C-alpha positions in Angstrom: 9.0 -20.9 -14.7 11.7 -22.5 -12.7 12.7 -20.5 -9.6 15.9 -21.0 -7.6 14.6 -19.2 -4.5 11.2 -18.2 -3.0 11.9 -14.6 -3.7 12.1 -15.3 -7.4 8.4 -16.2 -7.4 7.1 -12.9 -8.5 4.7 -12.1 -11.3 4.1 -8.4 -11.7 2.7 -8.0 -15.3 -0.9 -8.8 -14.5 -3.6 -6.2 -15.4 -7.4 -6.6 -15.4 -9.8 -4.4 -17.1 -12.6 -3.0 -14.9 -15.7 -1.7 -16.7 -17.9 -0.7 -13.8 -15.8 1.7 -11.8 -16.3 4.5 -14.4 -19.3 4.6 -16.7 -18.4 3.9 -20.3 -14.7 3.9 -19.5 -12.1 1.2 -18.7 -9.9 1.2 -15.7 -6.8 -1.0 -16.0 -6.0 -2.3 -12.6 -2.4 -3.5 -12.1 -2.5 -6.5 -9.8 0.6 -6.7 -7.5 -0.4 -9.6 -5.2 1.2 -12.5 -7.2 4.2 -13.2 -5.0 4.8 -15.0 -1.8 4.6 -11.8 0.2 1.2 -11.2 -1.4 1.8 -7.5 -2.2 3.7 -4.8 -4.1 5.9 -4.5 -1.0 8.0 -7.5 -2.2 9.7 -5.0 -4.5 11.1 -2.5 -2.0 11.7 -5.3 0.5 14.0 -7.2 -1.9 15.5 -4.1 -3.4 16.4 -2.4 0.0 17.9 -5.7 1.4 20.0 -6.4 -1.7 21.2 -2.8 -1.8 22.4 -3.1 1.8 24.1 -6.4 1.0 25.9 -4.9 -2.1 27.1 -2.0 0.0 28.4 -4.2 2.7 26.1 -2.8 5.4 24.1 -5.9 5.9 26.2 -9.0 6.6 25.5 -12.6 7.8 24.6 -12.8 11.4 23.1 -9.3 11.5 19.3 -8.7 12.3 16.9 -6.5 10.4 14.2 -4.4 12.0 11.4 -2.4 10.3 8.1 -0.6 11.2 5.2 -1.9 9.2 1.5 -2.0 9.3 1.5 -5.3 7.4 2.5 -5.8 3.9 6.2 -4.7 4.0 6.5 -6.7 7.3 5.3 -9.8 5.5 7.4 -9.2 2.4 10.5 -8.8 4.6 9.6 -11.9 6.5 9.8 -13.8 3.2 13.0 -12.2 2.0 14.8 -12.4 5.3 13.9 -16.0 5.8 15.0 -16.9 2.3 18.3 -15.0 2.9 18.9 -16.3 6.5 18.5 -13.0 8.4 16.5 -12.6 11.6 13.8 -10.1 11.2 11.8 -8.0 13.8 8.6 -6.3 12.7 7.3 -3.4 14.9 3.6 -2.9 14.2 0.4 -1.8 16.0 -3.2 -3.1 16.7 -4.3 -2.3 13.2 -2.2 -5.2 11.9 -4.3 -7.9 10.5 -4.3 -10.9 12.8 -3.8 -13.2 9.8 -0.8 -11.2 8.6 0.7 -11.3 12.0 0.3 -15.1 12.1 1.9 -15.4 8.6 4.9 -13.3 9.7 5.5 -15.5 12.7 5.3 -18.6 10.6 8.3 -17.3 8.7 10.2 -16.8 12.0 9.6 -13.1 12.4 9.4 -11.5 15.8 6.3 -9.3 15.8 6.2 -6.4 18.3 2.8 -4.7 18.7 2.9 -1.0 19.9 -0.3 0.2 21.6 0.8 3.7 22.6 -0.5 6.3 20.2 1.7 9.1 18.9 0.9 12.9 19.1 -1.2 12.7 15.9 -3.4 9.8 17.2 -1.7 7.1 15.2 1.1 4.6 16.0 3.8 5.4 13.5 5.7 7.8 15.7 5.6 5.4 18.6 6.8 2.5 16.4 9.8 4.6 15.2 10.6 5.7 18.7 10.9 2.1 19.8 13.1 1.2 16.9 15.5 4.1 17.6 15.9 2.8 21.2 16.5 -0.7 19.9 19.2 0.5 17.5 21.1 2.1 20.5 21.1 -1.2 22.4 22.1 -3.5 19.5 24.8 -2.5 17.0 24.1 -5.5 14.8 20.5 -4.4 14.2 19.9 -2.8 10.8 16.9 -0.6 10.3 15.7 -0.3 6.7 13.7 2.8 7.4 11.3 2.6 4.5 10.1 6.2 5.4 13.4 7.8 4.5 15.2 5.2 2.4 15.6 6.4 -1.2 15.7 2.7 -2.3 12.0 2.5 -1.4 11.0 4.6 -4.4 14.0 3.3 -6.3 12.5 -0.1 -6.3 9.5 1.2 -8.2 11.6 3.1 -10.7 13.3 -0.2 -11.3 10.3 -2.4 -11.5 6.8 -0.9 -11.3 7.1 2.1 -13.5 8.7 0.1 -16.4 6.1 -2.6 -16.0 3.3 -0.1 -16.6 5.0 1.3 -19.6 5.6 -2.1 -21.0 1.8 -2.7 -21.1 0.7 0.9 -21.8 3.1 3.1 -23.8 1.2 6.3 -23.1 -1.0 6.2 -20.0 -3.1 9.3 -19.4 -4.1 9.0 -15.8 -2.3 6.8 -13.2 -3.8 6.4 -9.7 -1.4 5.4 -6.9 -2.2 5.0 -3.2 0.0 6.9 -0.8 1.5 5.1 2.2 5.2 5.6 2.7 4.9 7.3 -0.8 7.6 5.0 -2.1 5.4 3.6 -4.9 4.0 7.0 -5.7 7.5 8.7 -5.9 9.1 6.0 -7.9 6.3 5.4 -10.4 5.8 9.1 -10.9 9.5 9.8 -11.6 9.9 7.2 -14.3 6.5 7.8 -15.9 7.0 11.5 -16.1 10.4 11.0 -17.7 8.9 8.8 -20.4 5.4 10.2 -20.9 5.1 14.0 -20.9 1.6 15.0 -19.9 0.7 11.9 -17.9 -1.3 12.9 -14.8 -0.3 11.2 -11.6 -3.1 11.0 -9.0 -2.3 10.3 -5.4 -4.9 8.7 -3.3 -4.9 8.8 0.5 -7.2 8.0 3.4 -8.9 10.8 5.4 -7.2 11.0 8.7 -3.7 10.6 7.2 -1.3 13.5 7.8 1.1 12.7 4.9 0.3 15.6 2.9 -0.7 18.1 5.6 -4.3 17.1 6.1 -5.8 16.9 9.6 -5.0 13.8 11.6 -7.8 11.3 12.4 -8.4 7.8 13.5 -7.9 5.1 10.8 -8.6 1.4 10.9 -7.4 0.0 7.6 -3.6 -0.5 7.3 -1.7 0.1 4.1 -2.4 3.8 3.2 -1.9 6.9 5.2 0.5 7.9 8.0 0.4 9.7 11.3 3.8 11.2 10.5 5.0 12.6 7.1 7.6 10.3 5.7 11.0 11.9 4.8 10.7 10.6 1.2 7.3 12.2 0.6 7.5 14.7 -2.3 4.5 16.8 -3.1 5.8 17.4 -6.6 5.4 13.7 -7.3 1.7 14.0 -8.2 -0.6 16.4 -10.0 -3.5 15.9 -7.7 -4.5 14.2 -4.4 -7.8 12.7 -3.5 -8.7 11.9 0.1 -11.1 9.0 0.7 -13.1 8.1 3.8 -12.4 4.6 4.9 -16.1 3.7 4.9 -16.1 4.2 1.2 -13.0 1.9 0.7 -14.9 -0.8 2.6 -17.9 -0.4 0.3 -15.8 -0.6 -2.8 -13.9 -3.7 -1.6 -17.2 -5.5 -0.9 -18.7 -4.4 -4.2 -15.7 -5.7 -6.1 -15.8 -9.0 -4.2 -19.3 -9.5 -5.5 -17.8 -9.2 -8.9 -15.3 -12.1 -8.2 -12.3 -9.8 -7.3 -11.3 -9.9 -3.6 -9.1 -6.8 -3.1 -7.3 -5.3 -0.2 -8.3 -2.1 1.6 -5.7 0.0 -0.2 -7.1 -1.0 -3.6 -10.6 -0.2 -2.5 -9.3 3.3 -1.5 -7.6 3.7 -4.9 -10.6 2.7 -6.9 -12.7 5.2 -4.9 -10.2 7.8 -6.0 -10.8 6.8 -9.6 -14.5 7.0 -9.2 -14.3 10.4 -7.5 -12.5 11.9 -10.5 -14.6 10.1 -13.0 -16.4 13.0 -14.5 -13.1 14.7 -15.4 -11.6 11.7 -17.2 -12.2 11.6 -21.0 -13.9 8.5 -22.4 -10.9 7.5 -24.5 -8.3 8.1 -21.8 -5.9 5.3 -20.8 -6.5 4.9 -17.0 -4.2 2.8 -14.9 -4.6 2.1 -11.1 -2.4 0.2 -8.8 -3.7 -2.6 -6.7 -1.1 -3.2 -3.9 -2.6 -6.5 -2.6 -5.5 -8.9 -2.6 -8.2 -9.2 0.0 -7.4 -12.5 1.7 -5.5 -10.6 4.4 -8.6 -8.6 5.2 -11.0 -11.4 5.8 -10.9 -10.6 9.5 -11.4 -6.9 9.0 -12.8 -5.3 5.8 -14.8 -8.5 4.9 -15.9 -9.2 8.4 -19.5 -7.9 9.0 -19.0 -7.6 12.8 -15.7 -5.7 12.4 -17.2 -3.3 9.9 -20.4 -2.8 11.9 -18.4 -1.8 15.0 -16.2 0.7 13.2 -18.5 2.0 10.5 -22.0 1.7 11.9 -23.2 4.4 9.5 -23.0 1.8 6.7 -25.8 -0.2 8.3 -26.4 -3.9 8.1 -28.2 -3.7 4.8 -25.3 -1.9 3.2 -22.8 -4.4 4.5 -24.6 -7.6 3.5 -27.1 -6.9 0.8 -26.8 -3.6 -1.0 -23.3 -3.7 -2.4 -24.7 -3.4 -5.8 -26.1 0.1 -5.1 -22.6 1.6 -4.8 -22.6 5.4 -5.2 -19.7 7.5 -6.1 -17.4 8.3 -3.2 -19.2 10.5 -0.7 -17.8 13.9 -0.1 -14.2 13.4 -1.3 -12.0 16.5 -1.4 -9.1 16.9 -3.8 -6.3 19.3 -3.9 -4.6 20.6 -7.1 -0.9 21.3 -7.0 
């Protein structure tokens, strides 16, 4: 492969078979971390920027701003640096220190908001700041991943077809819900092509995206404290809500198998495990892994960080008993 730009270095057709998430069944995990941004967010980052360029909205000399808990901010840092735009990322204390350093290395201005919104999260406060910045600077372009139809559009263009190229007729597809861009885009294209496919949304307990009670969350990537405008309850057949402590356990369990995964992936795999008894043995199961675990070394894979936030796991569980991973404790799911 000979690339002409850093943003061309993308490899999105990697799947790995997991044989120990479900007993006697294979889970096909789609690995989305093989790009310079390190996550699936390179797709909407590039797609949203290029759409604005084609429409004449984004022009040389203008600046880009976005709210992000990490992955989209880093992806936009890569894309904007490659294209010559100044980028401002508005985030919060849950942002991984490593991700923040990486963004700054690309020349991104990182603003950390510490004021919580009405639901106890930071998203509302981040957006409030961006709106005030837009009033002050007419050359500032806000991508607004939460309302931008090109967010799910990127996954209709890329992610959905990539799944179908590998698996012509998937039976169950598990997708984590953050902004719901991936969920909406993948669902739309798969349902058009594969009647009967079941789309399972996976979210973190404490997220209000689908109307569940607000709660404190520590792991960036999934969940919101404000329902995104692009969220569409008809995009999935069922939703599973996962406690963050179980996502941590899953991540650490998979690391002991040689696969270092991000917090969102741990959550998604917990969703697969929670529905395991209802998945037929011969079913084709696909799950999306948004990123790898290198950005979580200071958090999910840090014993001190985990012990402080999830003391119920206990030291033994954190360091020694990963092998004894039970099915997700007390998940609750909602049929639609």
